[in-house]
C-alpha positions in Angstrom: -27.8 160.6 128.5 -27.3 163.5 126.5 -25.0 165.6 129.3 -22.7 162.6 129.0 -22.4 162.2 125.1 -21.6 166.0 125.3 -18.8 165.6 128.1 -17.4 162.7 125.3 -17.4 164.8 122.3 -16.2 168.4 123.9 -12.7 169.3 122.6 -12.8 167.5 119.8 -13.2 167.6 115.9 -16.2 166.4 114.3 -14.2 163.4 112.9 -12.7 162.2 116.4 -16.3 162.5 117.8 -17.9 160.5 114.9 -15.4 157.8 115.4 -15.3 157.6 119.2 -19.2 157.6 119.1 -19.2 154.7 116.6 -16.6 153.0 118.8 -18.6 153.7 121.6 -22.2 152.1 120.1 -20.2 149.1 119.0 -18.8 148.4 122.3 -22.6 148.4 123.4 -23.8 146.3 120.5 -21.2 143.7 121.2 -21.9 143.4 125.3 -26.0 143.4 124.1 -25.1 141.0 121.4 -23.3 138.8 124.0 -25.4 139.2 126.6 -28.2 137.9 124.0 -26.3 134.8 123.1 -25.7 133.7 126.7 -28.9 134.2 127.7 -30.6 132.7 124.5 -28.4 129.8 124.6 -31.2 127.4 124.2 -32.1 128.9 121.2 -29.0 129.4 119.8 -27.2 126.2 120.7 -29.6 124.2 118.7 -29.8 127.2 115.7 -25.8 126.5 115.5 -25.3 123.2 115.3 -28.5 122.7 112.9 -27.0 125.1 110.7 -23.2 123.4 110.9 -25.0 120.0 110.3 -26.6 121.5 107.0 -23.3 122.6 105.9 -22.5 119.1 106.0 -25.1 117.3 104.9 -26.3 120.0 101.6 -23.4 118.2 99.3 -25.1 114.6 100.2 -28.8 116.4 99.4 -27.2 117.9 96.2 -25.9 114.3 95.0 -29.4 112.9 95.6 -30.8 115.6 93.5 -28.5 115.2 90.6 -29.7 112.0 90.2 -33.7 112.6 90.2 -34.4 112.3 93.5 -37.1 114.9 94.7 -35.5 117.7 96.7 -37.8 117.2 99.8 -37.3 113.4 99.8 -34.0 114.0 99.6 -33.5 116.0 102.3 -35.6 114.0 104.8 -34.0 110.7 104.0 -30.3 112.7 104.4 -31.5 114.0 107.8 -33.2 110.9 109.2 -30.0 108.7 108.0 -27.7 111.4 109.7 -30.1 111.3 113.2 -30.6 107.5 113.2 -26.7 106.9 112.7 -26.2 109.4 115.6 -28.4 108.2 118.0 -27.2 104.8 117.0 -23.2 106.2 117.7 -25.4 107.4 121.5 -26.6 104.1 122.2 -23.6 102.0 121.4 -21.7 104.4 124.0 -24.3 104.1 126.4 -24.2 100.1 126.0 -20.6 100.3 126.2 -20.9 102.6 129.4 -23.3 100.3 131.2 -20.5 97.0 130.7 -18.0 98.8 131.5 -19.8 100.0 135.1 -20.6 96.2 135.0 -17.3 95.2 135.1 -15.4 97.7 137.2 -15.8 95.5 139.9 -14.0 92.5 138.7 -11.3 95.2 138.7 -11.3 95.8 142.1 -8.2 93.9 143.3 -6.2 95.1 140.9 -7.2 98.6 141.3 -6.5 98.3 145.1 -2.8 96.8 144.5 -2.1 99.4 142.3 -3.2 102.1 145.1 -0.9 100.6 147.4 2.2 100.4 145.2 1.5 103.8 144.1 1.1 104.8 147.3 4.4 102.7 148.4 6.3 104.5 145.9 5.4 107.8 147.0 5.3 107.3 150.8 5.9 110.4 152.8 8.5 111.0 155.3 7.9 110.5 159.3 7.6 114.2 159.5 4.4 114.7 156.9 2.6 111.5 158.3 3.3 113.1 161.8 2.2 116.5 160.4 -1.0 114.6 158.6 -2.0 112.9 162.0 -1.7 116.5 164.1 -4.1 117.9 161.7 -6.1 114.8 161.6 -6.6 115.2 165.5 -7.2 118.7 165.2 -10.1 118.7 162.6 -11.6 116.1 165.2 -11.1 118.5 168.2 -13.0 121.1 165.8 -15.9 118.8 164.9 -16.5 117.7 168.2 -20.3 118.1 169.2 -21.2 120.9 171.4 -21.6 119.1 175.3 -19.3 116.1 174.7 -16.9 115.4 177.1 -13.2 115.0 176.7 -11.9 111.9 178.4 -8.7 110.3 179.0 -7.9 107.3 177.2 -5.8 103.9 178.1 -2.6 105.8 177.1 -3.4 109.6 178.6 -4.6 110.8 175.6 -7.7 113.2 175.4 -10.5 111.6 173.3 -14.1 112.6 173.3 -17.4 110.6 175.0 -19.2 109.2 172.2 -22.4 110.4 171.8 -25.1 108.0 171.7 -27.4 108.8 168.0 -31.1 108.7 168.0 -32.4 106.2 165.4 -34.5 108.0 163.0 -36.1 105.9 160.1 -37.9 108.2 156.8 -40.4 106.1 154.5 -41.4 107.6 151.5 -45.0 106.3 150.2 -44.7 103.8 147.3 -44.6 106.1 144.0 -47.8 106.0 141.8 -47.7 104.7 137.6 -47.5 108.1 136.9 -44.9 109.0 139.4 -42.4 106.7 137.7 -43.3 107.4 134.2 -42.1 110.8 135.2 -39.2 109.9 137.0 -38.3 108.1 133.8 -38.8 110.4 131.1 -38.2 113.8 133.2 -34.5 113.5 132.4 -34.6 112.5 128.8 -37.2 115.5 127.8 -34.6 118.8 127.3 -32.4 116.6 125.3 -35.4 114.8 123.1 -36.8 118.8 122.8 -33.3 120.0 121.8 -32.9 116.8 119.2 -35.9 117.8 117.8 -35.4 121.4 117.3 -32.5 120.6 115.7 -34.0 117.9 113.1 -37.1 120.1 112.5 -33.8 123.4 112.0 -32.1 121.2 109.4 -34.7 119.9 107.9 -36.0 123.8 107.1 -32.4 124.7 106.4 -31.8 122.4 103.6 -35.7 122.7 101.9 -35.3 126.7 102.2 -31.3 127.1 101.3 -31.7 129.2 98.3 -34.5 131.3 99.9 -32.7 131.9 102.8 -29.7 132.9 101.2 -31.2 135.5 99.0 -32.9 137.1 102.4 -29.2 136.9 103.7 -28.1 138.9 100.5 -31.1 141.5 101.2 -30.3 141.8 104.9 -26.6 142.5 104.1 -27.0 144.8 101.7 -28.2 144.0 98.0 -26.5 147.4 96.6 -23.4 145.2 96.4 -23.9 141.9 95.2 -20.6 141.3 94.6 -19.3 141.3 98.1 -22.2 139.8 99.9 -21.8 136.9 97.6 -18.2 136.6 97.7 -18.8 136.5 101.7 -21.6 134.1 101.3 -19.4 131.7 98.9 -16.4 132.3 101.0 -18.1 131.2 104.0 -20.1 128.3 102.2 -16.3 126.6 101.3 -14.5 127.2 103.9 -17.4 125.6 106.6 -18.0 122.7 104.2 -14.7 122.2 103.9 -13.6 122.4 107.4 -16.4 120.3 108.3 -16.3 117.4 106.2 -12.3 117.2 106.7 -12.8 117.0 110.4 -15.5 114.6 110.5 -13.7 112.1 108.1 -10.3 112.8 109.9 -11.7 112.7 113.4 -13.3 109.4 112.3 -10.5 107.7 111.1 -9.0 108.7 114.4 -11.4 107.4 116.4 -11.4 104.5 114.8 -7.5 103.6 114.6 -7.9 104.6 118.2 -10.7 101.8 119.0 -9.2 99.0 117.0 -5.7 99.7 118.7 -6.9 99.7 121.8 -8.8 96.5 121.1 -5.8 94.8 120.3 -3.9 95.7 123.6 -6.7 94.8 125.7 -8.3 98.0 127.0 -11.8 97.4 127.9 -14.9 98.8 126.4 -12.5 99.8 123.2 -15.5 101.0 121.1 -16.5 103.7 123.6 -12.8 104.9 124.2 -12.7 105.1 119.9 -16.1 107.4 119.7 -14.8 109.6 122.5 -11.5 110.2 120.7 -13.1 110.9 117.5 -15.5 113.7 119.2 -13.1 115.1 121.3 -10.9 115.7 119.0 -13.4 118.5 117.4 -12.0 120.1 120.2 -9.0 122.0 119.2 -5.5 121.1 120.9 -6.6 119.4 123.9 -9.3 117.0 122.5 -7.1 114.3 122.0 -5.2 114.6 125.1 -8.6 114.4 127.0 -9.7 111.6 125.2 -6.4 110.0 126.2 -6.8 110.2 129.8 -9.7 108.1 130.0 -8.7 104.9 128.6 -4.8 105.4 130.3 -6.5 105.3 133.8 -8.3 102.3 133.0 -5.2 101.0 131.4 -3.3 101.4 134.7 -6.0 100.1 136.9 -6.9 97.1 135.6 -3.8 95.6 134.2 -1.7 94.2 137.4 1.5 95.1 135.2 1.9 98.5 133.7 2.4 96.8 130.0 -1.2 97.9 129.1 -0.6 101.5 129.8 2.5 101.9 128.1 1.1 100.3 124.8 -1.9 102.8 125.6 0.3 105.7 125.9 2.3 104.2 122.8 -0.5 104.2 121.0 -2.1 107.9 121.1 1.5 109.3 120.9 1.9 107.7 117.8 -1.5 108.1 116.1 -2.1 111.7 117.4 1.3 113.2 116.0 1.1 111.5 112.4 -2.6 112.5 112.3 -2.2 116.3 113.6 1.4 117.4 112.0 1.0 114.9 108.8 -2.1 114.7 107.7 -3.9 117.5 108.8 -1.8 120.0 107.3 -1.5 118.3 104.0 -5.5 118.3 103.8 -6.4 121.3 105.4 -4.1 123.6 103.8 -5.7 127.5 104.5 -8.9 126.2 104.7 -9.7 127.4 108.2 -7.6 131.2 108.3 -7.6 131.0 111.9 -4.6 131.7 113.9 -3.5 129.0 116.8 -4.4 132.3 119.5 -7.4 133.0 117.6 -8.2 129.5 118.2 -7.5 129.3 121.8 -9.2 132.5 122.7 -12.6 131.4 120.5 -12.5 128.0 122.6 -12.7 129.5 126.0 -15.1 132.2 124.8 -17.7 130.3 123.2 -17.2 127.6 126.1 -17.8 130.2 128.8 -21.1 131.3 126.6 -22.4 127.6 125.5 -20.3 124.9 127.6 -19.3 121.8 126.5 -21.0 122.3 122.8 -19.7 125.7 122.7 -16.1 124.0 122.7 -16.9 121.9 119.9 -18.4 124.8 117.7 -15.7 127.3 119.0 -13.7 127.3 115.4 -16.5 127.1 113.1 -18.7 129.9 114.5 -14.9 131.9 114.5 -14.7 130.6 110.8 -17.7 133.0 110.2 -16.5 135.7 112.6 -13.3 135.9 109.9 -15.1 135.6 106.8 -17.6 139.0 108.1 -14.3 140.7 108.6 -12.6 140.2 105.5 -15.7 141.2 103.4 -17.4 144.1 105.8 -14.6 146.9 106.3 -16.4 147.7 110.0 -15.9 144.1 111.5 -12.3 144.0 109.7 -10.7 144.2 113.4 -12.3 140.5 113.5 -10.3 139.5 110.7 -7.0 141.2 112.2 -7.3 139.3 115.5 -8.6 135.7 114.5 -7.1 135.9 111.1 -4.3 133.9 110.2 -2.8 136.6 107.8 0.4 138.9 109.1 -0.7 141.5 110.9 1.9 143.7 109.6 3.0 143.7 106.3 7.0 143.1 105.5 7.5 146.7 105.3 5.4 147.1 108.1 7.5 145.0 110.3 10.6 146.2 108.9 9.7 150.1 109.8 8.3 148.9 113.5 11.5 146.8 114.6 13.9 149.7 113.1 11.7 152.0 115.2 12.0 149.5 118.3 15.7 149.5 117.8 16.0 145.7 117.5 17.5 144.9 113.9 18.1 141.8 114.7 14.3 140.3 114.4 14.5 142.3 111.4 17.3 140.2 110.1 15.6 137.0 110.8 12.9 137.8 108.8 14.8 138.6 106.3 16.9 135.7 105.9 13.7 133.7 105.7 12.6 136.0 103.2 16.3 135.4 101.1 15.1 131.5 101.1 12.8 133.0 98.4 14.0 135.8 96.7 17.0 138.1 96.3 18.6 140.1 98.4 18.2 143.3 96.0 14.6 142.2 96.1 14.0 142.2 99.8 16.2 145.6 99.8 13.8 147.1 97.1 10.3 145.2 98.5 10.7 145.4 102.0 13.3 147.7 103.5 13.4 150.5 101.1 9.2 150.7 101.6 10.0 150.3 105.2 11.9 154.0 105.3 9.2 154.9 102.5 6.7 154.5 105.5 8.8 156.2 107.7 9.7 158.9 105.0 6.0 159.7 105.2 5.8 159.8 109.0 8.3 162.3 109.0 6.8 164.4 106.5 3.8 164.9 108.4 5.8 165.6 111.5 5.2 162.5 113.4 8.7 161.2 113.4 11.2 163.8 114.7 15.4 164.0 114.1 16.1 161.7 117.4 13.8 158.8 115.9 15.3 159.3 112.6 19.1 158.8 114.0 17.8 155.8 115.9 16.1 154.4 112.8 19.2 155.2 110.9 21.4 153.4 113.3 19.4 150.3 113.3 19.7 150.3 109.6 23.2 150.0 109.8 23.3 147.5 112.2 20.7 145.4 110.5 22.8 146.1 107.3 26.1 144.7 109.0 24.0 141.5 110.3 23.5 140.6 106.1 26.8 141.7 104.9 27.6 138.1 104.4 24.7 137.5 102.2 25.4 137.3 98.5 22.4 138.4 95.8 21.0 135.9 94.4 17.7 134.1 93.4 17.1 131.1 94.9 14.3 130.0 92.1 16.5 131.0 89.0 19.9 129.0 90.2 17.5 126.1 91.2 17.1 126.0 87.5 20.4 126.6 86.0 24.1 125.1 85.9 26.1 128.1 86.5 26.2 131.8 86.7 26.6 132.8 83.2 23.4 130.8 82.6 21.6 132.6 85.0 22.9 135.8 83.9 21.1 134.7 80.8 17.9 134.8 82.0 18.0 137.9 83.6 16.4 141.0 81.5 16.8 144.5 82.0 13.0 145.1 81.4 12.7 144.9 85.4 16.5 145.7 86.0 17.2 142.0 87.7 20.8 141.9 88.6 20.2 138.8 90.7 22.8 136.0 90.1 25.1 138.0 88.3 28.8 137.5 89.4 30.2 139.5 91.9 32.7 141.8 90.1 36.3 141.5 90.3 38.4 144.6 91.0 41.2 143.2 88.0 38.0 143.2 85.4 37.0 147.0 86.3 37.3 149.9 84.2 40.7 152.0 85.4 38.9 154.6 87.1 36.9 151.7 89.0 39.8 149.9 90.5 40.2 152.4 93.3 39.6 151.7 97.1 35.8 153.1 97.0 34.7 153.6 93.8 31.1 154.0 94.9 30.4 157.2 97.2 27.0 157.0 98.6 25.4 160.8 99.7 22.5 161.0 101.9 20.7 164.1 100.5 19.1 165.6 103.4 17.3 163.4 106.4 19.4 160.2 108.0 16.3 158.4 106.8 18.3 159.6 103.4 21.4 158.3 104.8 19.8 154.8 105.5 18.7 154.2 102.4 22.3 154.8 101.0 23.5 152.3 103.5 21.1 149.8 102.0 22.6 150.8 98.4 25.9 150.3 99.7 25.3 147.2 101.1 24.5 145.9 97.8 26.7 147.4 95.7 29.6 145.6 98.2 27.6 142.5 97.8 28.1 143.1 93.9 31.9 143.6 93.7 31.9 147.0 94.1 33.4 148.7 97.0 31.1 151.9 98.4 31.6 154.3 101.4 28.3 156.3 102.9 28.4 159.7 103.8 25.9 161.7 105.4 23.5 164.4 104.7 26.0 166.8 106.4 28.7 166.4 104.1 26.6 168.3 101.0 27.3 171.5 103.1 29.2 174.0 101.8 31.6 174.3 105.0 32.4 170.3 104.6 31.9 169.3 100.8 35.6 170.6 99.9 36.7 168.3 103.2 35.0 165.1 101.5 37.8 162.6 100.4 37.5 161.9 97.0 40.2 159.9 96.1 39.0 156.7 93.2 35.9 157.9 93.2 33.9 157.0 90.0 30.3 157.2 90.9 28.5 159.2 93.5 24.8 158.6 94.4 22.4 160.8 95.9 19.8 159.0 98.2 16.5 160.9 98.1 13.4 159.3 99.6 11.6 162.7 99.3 11.6 164.1 95.5 9.7 166.6 96.0 12.0 169.5 95.5 14.1 169.2 92.6 16.1 172.8 93.6 17.7 170.7 96.0 18.9 168.1 93.9 20.1 170.3 91.6 22.3 172.7 94.0 23.6 169.3 95.4 24.7 168.0 92.1 26.1 171.1 91.2 28.3 170.9 94.2 29.1 167.5 93.7 30.1 168.3 90.2 32.7 171.1 91.6 34.0 168.8 93.7 34.1 165.4 91.0 33.7 166.9 88.2 35.3 163.5 86.5 32.6 161.4 88.4 29.4 160.0 87.5 26.2 161.5 89.5 23.7 159.3 90.0 20.3 160.5 91.6 18.5 157.1 93.5 15.1 158.2 94.1 13.6 155.8 96.5 10.2 157.3 97.1 8.3 155.0 94.6 7.3 153.3 91.7 8.5 155.8 88.5 8.2 155.2 84.9 10.8 156.0 82.7 9.6 159.6 81.4 8.9 161.0 85.2 13.0 159.7 86.0 14.2 161.2 82.9 12.4 164.7 83.4 13.7 164.1 87.1 17.1 163.1 85.9 17.0 166.6 83.7 15.9 168.8 86.3 18.7 167.9 88.4 21.3 168.1 85.8 22.8 164.7 86.7 24.1 162.4 84.7 21.4 159.3 85.5 19.2 158.5 87.9 17.5 155.2 89.5 14.1 154.6 90.5 15.3 151.4 92.6 18.2 149.4 94.3 18.3 147.1 91.7 18.4 149.6 88.9 20.9 151.6 90.6 23.4 148.4 90.8 22.4 147.2 87.4 23.9 151.1 86.2 27.0 150.5 88.3 27.9 147.4 86.7 27.1 148.8 83.4 29.6 151.6 83.8 32.1 149.5 86.0 32.8 146.5 83.5 35.2 146.9 80.4 33.3 148.4 77.4 33.9 145.2 75.1 32.9 143.0 78.0 29.7 144.8 78.6 26.6 142.7 76.3 24.3 145.2 74.5 21.0 143.3 76.4 22.9 143.8 79.9 23.5 147.6 79.5 21.0 149.9 80.2 19.4 152.0 77.8 19.3 155.0 79.9 23.3 154.8 80.1 24.5 153.7 77.1 25.0 157.0 76.3 27.6 157.6 79.0 29.2 154.1 78.8 
């Protein structure tokens, strides 16, 4: 074993070796745990059922305690009443099954006629019938006893001479009284023993609830009481709410189905109602399975098809209403599981514990998700099974740009724009995604080719959003016109959404050129991608913008740069670690455009006003912006005639310029 470990860790750094060994240890522990759950299912299944029942019954016990009922009496009373109700339901189901078995012979003729009609409707062709006859004859020939002689029948066809059987009669002695009792009790021993274990577990869990909680806290880690308490409270609240809501909804579903089937006339309607309520605890397929039995019975016992169609309509109406209308309203975010997690957990727990595991799958997976949210080493459980997005919006944007798929990113952006503005999306999602790319480039994980691919994807992405305007849906929903919307904007957060697009005739004379805004990438294709986003936002506000790559700043190219009609130049930076580069770039642009305003766009993160001003002063630029919204607010304030610019709308950083 030690030699295997040495081979595994050879050639790796200590951190990589520790991480690898931890992963191997986790895999071994997981495999051992799954094996223990499977081999010890006779113990773990009753324990899991008892724990879940205790979550359901705990609120009732607490209610009785609040009305001065002693704890022990409250626990025993609630548990006994619960199991009496369960046994009563079981006896009702058994009675219904017995009645159904007794009534089935009455429907034999109807079932035969239905089978004949179905067979007639789906009758096979003559070729298929001949093939079936040939296979049947071949089967008889293969099954012919050894030594049997083949003879010819009247038509000349070969037949097998029948072998006369020897009658054998086996008689068992009459069973005694003990044998009869054993035969009667043996099938009931396992269910009764399991039920007894569950009852004992439930009673002790409810009686020792606080003590068990404290012991779990001690095992989980008493050094971090806050995190452990949060995990226990989260698990308890989620499970209690989930189980209670499921119990109420599924009981109501079963009651409606049972009453509906009774009105339709399906035999043993109570049985199918109970079955529908129980099977609905199984996610996704439970309702379908519960509908199969009454549908088959309705088709068999009714000479016509009306009972079958009414039963089908009942399930088709009730299940969508409960599943797609009522459940989303009452569940909300109670489970925290993704649909894939529910299906995967149902498959896993069914393979381990059979049908009981199918019912317990969702509650048990919720416990795993809660552990993953509060225990760092088990975070992968929350990622795999939780309903939270696996990637943040910024990570999703970056990943789609890396994959060269701007279409999906545009779809996500359109969904975002239903709640927030275009400028908010660019600042909060797109720019942050480019910041992730810049971090990868800085540590050498992103080469120039891939940065160029990201830039091209961002160009296509911006083109897909070229018809979007910059407005805030929540604000415009409460305002009558654009002037009222602009009134609620404050310069403290440099909000520019909902401001009307500027018209060319309303701009300052030096801003009325074909492209008054020039966006120049500072160093890399990623800076050019950020410049493309700024240009897209400027166009949305009525300020035509042109984008130039980083090569335009070189000594050979800057004198060939087209500058006619340019009023403002924005240098786009995702990496602001080199003020010297900023200063030299500003100097070159100043010589080429002495009358234009030069702005530095620092898109690498949040800047306070003092740090931004220090960076601007070091670069000797006219102004600086730490976000796209701030940059657009600066452009708007400079482009509008001075008499039309209100003091509230003009950023203090650029009033001296205006």
